N, C-alpha and C positions, 0 to 999 in steps of 0.2 A: 789742779786751777780750771773746771766749767768754762768752756768758752760758749759765751750768747750771744747770739747774731741779732743786727738790726733788723727790726718790723717794718721799720719807714726810712724815707730821708729826714723827716725831723727827728728823728732821732740821730742821724747822722751828721744832724746842723748845731746838736745841742752835743754830741761829742768833740765837734770840732773847736766849737767853744772852751769847754770846760775838760773835755773828756769824761763827761756824766754819762757812764753807765753804773749796768746795775752793777756792784759792789763785788769785786769777785772771790777778795776771800775772806768776806763775810762778819765783816770787824764793826761792829755798831758802834757808832760813836755817842758818848754819852753827854746826856745832859749838863748845861754848865761848864764850865773854866776845868778840863781834867787837869788831877794834882801833876807839879811842877810846870804850869803852864806860867811862863813870865818874860812874854812877847816884850813887854817895854822894861825891861830890866833896867835900872840907872846903877852902874857902877862907880864907887869910890875912890877905883885904885887908877883910874882914865881920866884924861882932859878929853875933850870934842871941840872941835874947829871944824864951820861952815866953811867949805872949799869949793868954787867951782873951775871949767877949764874946758878949752872949744877940743869938740872933736871933728876930726878932719870936712865933714859938712856945715861947718863954720857955726855948730848951735854948742850952748851951751851946760855942761854937765857939772849937774849938781853932786856933791860929795858930804859927809860928815868924813872927816879924818881924825882918828882916835889913836890918841898917842899914853904911853905908858906913865905914868907918871913919875916924876924923875930922871926922866929920859935923857939920855947920854946924847947930844944935839953934834959932840967933837966927833962921834962913833956912828960909825955908818950903818942904820938898821935894817933888817930884810925887813920886807913890807906886802900884806896881803891886801887884795883886793875882794869886796864880798859883793855878790847880785843877789837881788831879792826875787821873792817870786813873780812867774808871771803875773800881770797884772795890777801886782804890789807896789808899796813903796818902800824905800830906804828904811825906815821905821817899822814897818812887818817883817821878821825874822832878819834881816839883814844886820840892823843896829845889837841886834842881841848877839850874834855871831862875831860881831866886827868887836864889841866890847870885850867878848869870856875869852878873844884871843887877845888882845890887846892886853888883858892881863896877864897873859905868858909871856908876854915882851913883846910882842911883832907891833910894827904900826901897820893901823888896820886903815882902810878907805873902804866904807859902804856908800855905794852908788847908786842915785838913781836914776834907771833906763829916762833915754830920749823918749818925750811924750809920756813922762809920769812924774808923779810928785814933781821937785823942785825945780824939773831939768827942762829944759826948752823943746819947744817943739811942738805943733798945729797941724792939724787939730789933736785935740788930747787923746789919751787914751788911742793911739793910734798904733798898729803893728807893721813896724816895720824891724825884722829879725836884722837886715844887713847894718840897720843903724844901731841897734842891740848890741850889734858886735863888735862896732868898730868902737862902742863906749869903754869897752874891756881895753883896747889897745889906747885910746885915749887917757885910759885911769892908769896906763902904764908911762906913757909921755908925761903925764903931770908925776908920778913920783919920783920914776928916774931922773928927773931934773931939781929933786931938793937936795939941798947939800949934808944933810943928814939922812937918806936912803940909798942902799947899796942898790945899783941898777942893777944889778948880776944875781940879784935875789928876790925876786920879785915874783909872787905865786896871786890864785886866786880860788874861792870858795864860790861856786855857782849853787843857788838854792832854785830846784823844783824849774821852772823853763832855762833861769840863768845857767841852769849846769850845762844847757844844748847852746846858749849862747858862749857861755867860755869854753868850752871846746871847741866852736868852731874860732874861737880868737885863738885860740892855741895853735890852731893849725897852722893860721899865717901867721901867725907872732912869735918868735921863738925865745922874746924878752919874758915871757912868762914861764916861769922854769919847774912852777908844781902846781897839777892842776886837781882839786878835789871838788865834786859834786856830793848834796846831799839830796836827797828825795828829788831828783831828776825826774824832767819830764823832755822828753822829743818832741816838740813840740812843732816837728814836721813830719815824724810819723802817727802823730794822733792825729793830727788833721787829714793826712791820707786816710790811715787807717781804722781809724780808732781804738779803741785799746784792744790788747790781745788778737789785732789784726781780724774785726769783729764786722770791718766797713766792708761793702764793695766798690770797684769800681764804676756803676753805676749812680750808687748812690754817692759818691763825691762829684762826679758829672752832676748830677740831680742840684747838689751843693752849690757847684760851681756854677749853674746857670741863675740860678735862683739870685745869688748875689750878683752877677753880672746884671741881668734884670734889673735887682734893685738900686744897682749904680745912677740910672737914669733919672730914678726919684732923684736920689741926692743934687746929682748934678743940676737937675731942675730948680728942684730949692733951693739949695746950698747947704742944708743941712745932712747929717749923717744920722742915718738910724740905728741907735741904740739896742742892743737885743736884752733885755733884765733877766737875764739868764739867772742872775743870781738877786733875787728880789729883797726886798727890807724884811718882809715876812716871808717863812719858813711856810710851804705848802704841807699842806697833811701829811699828802700822798707821795712827797718830796725823796726820790732814791737816797740812798746812802752817800755815796759821793759827792751828792749835792746840800746834804746833810751836813757831812765831814769838813766842806770846806765855808758853808753860811754859819758852822758853829766857831768859826775863826776871823772872817771875815766882815760879819754882820753884828756880832757881840761885845761887849767889852774887851773880852781875850784879846781882840787884832784889833779894833777898829782906829783907822788912823788916815784921817781923810786928809787930803792935802789942801793946802788953802787954795780958795776961792773955787772947791769942787765938792760936788753933793754924794752924800753916802750912792744912792742911788746911780752916780757913773764910776764909782770905783769897784774895780774889776770888768765894769762891761764893756763890751767892744762891739763895732760895727762888724756885721758878718762881711759886708764888703772888702773891709780891713783884714779880717782873720785869715782870708784864703790865702793870704801870701804866704801862710807856714805852708801850702801846698809845694811852695817849692824851696821848701829849707830843708838842706839834707846834712843837718849836723855831724852824722856819725861818717860819711863817703870819708876816705881817707883817713883816719883817726889816728890808723898806727904810723902814719908819719910823725906825731907827737913827741914817739921814742927817738933819743932814750931818756925823755923827759918823764917824769913818774905822775900816774894817773890812779885818784882813790876813788873810787866810786862809795858811797854810804846810801845803805835804803833800809829798810824798815822791812822785815820777816812776813808781814802783814799789808803792806802796802801795794794798796792798786797800781801803781807807777811801778812798781820794783822791774818789768820786764823791760823798760830801758835803759836802766843801769846793766841791768844783766844783758841786753843787745851791746851796749858802748864796751863791755867788758870783753864780752865774746871777741869783738872786731879788734880792739885797741892791743896792741904790741905790748910786749916787756918793757919797762916795768911797769905793773900793774896790779892793783887789788882791787876786790868786791869785799867788801865790809858789810855783814848784815847786823841789823840791832835788832836782837828779839822783839819779838811780843809788841810792833809798835807800829802803826799806819801813816801813809803818806804826811799830813798836815801835825801829828804829834813829832816830827824832827824840825816842823818851824819853829816851837817855843818851848817846848817840855824841857825843859834844864837838867831833868831828872834821866833822863832817857837820851841827848844827844850827846853822841861818844867824844866830846871834849878831850879825854888824853889821845885819843885816837889820833885826831886830828892836829891838836899841840905835837903829838909828833913824828909823825907826817911831816909836817911842816918845817919844825925840827932838825930833821935827818935829810931834809931834803932843799933849806933854804937856810939854817943854821938860824941866830936868833942876832 
């Protein structure tokens, strides 16, 4: 894989915000909705209940509790928490996973991270990795106090950025008994270094200086400055990674606008907020999760595959890095024909039972 350096601090800003650089694997994203994409899948084999619960920051976390139809509530079931991609909402990718896993007999809970979707938190779209991490433990609190859930059999799936938040939670919370990530993004690593460590310390410092100066404007005006790095209309010269994300978040394939929000603000975040990821190190001490099992799923054509590889190298056994052939990052959000459902099901069945 060819390493492509930054040529300006502006590129570093863009990378921090989305990991948007030249697409290393050279996989072209197809026009329109790709074959097998079914982000808004609706299963007739499950029942969905809206729920909410408090985290330790006294904020309401919203979720969809997904139950297999005919679930015997006199029996204590295994449960799986599902976290959405960074900057998304539970209706984007995580509800697909929650329903598919519930079809296999698991109780699942797809959550909105605080500051996103239907969960509480102001200002909206705020980056707060500690609060995101806490949301997964709060979800365990909720599930583990349901009389039909076995609190010793609770697992988690983190998609994209939520993979790093789920790992961070599992390091501190031994109640998470089995941890799987899909197309994981290390939000701290990409903020500090860019993709494939193509950034420099000088570029990171320039980004931090820009964000720090921008705080004065936000303080005096009382308004956050949102960078429109994923616009409604795609620029003709957009790089392949931007195009890949745009074709999910800005088309009918993946649009899911939270109540009261606009399309322009979905995904977009403040630079002054995004820089918090510079101090986020989810893979530090990842080996302490053992002997609880870790499964890292990524595409062999994914621009984000380095993060699953990095985590796998640092983690202790039992661990597995599972490659999905011929697919990219966003393919694993919603392409039901390539997402390895059987692998996820076997992993959680082995380690949680049903």
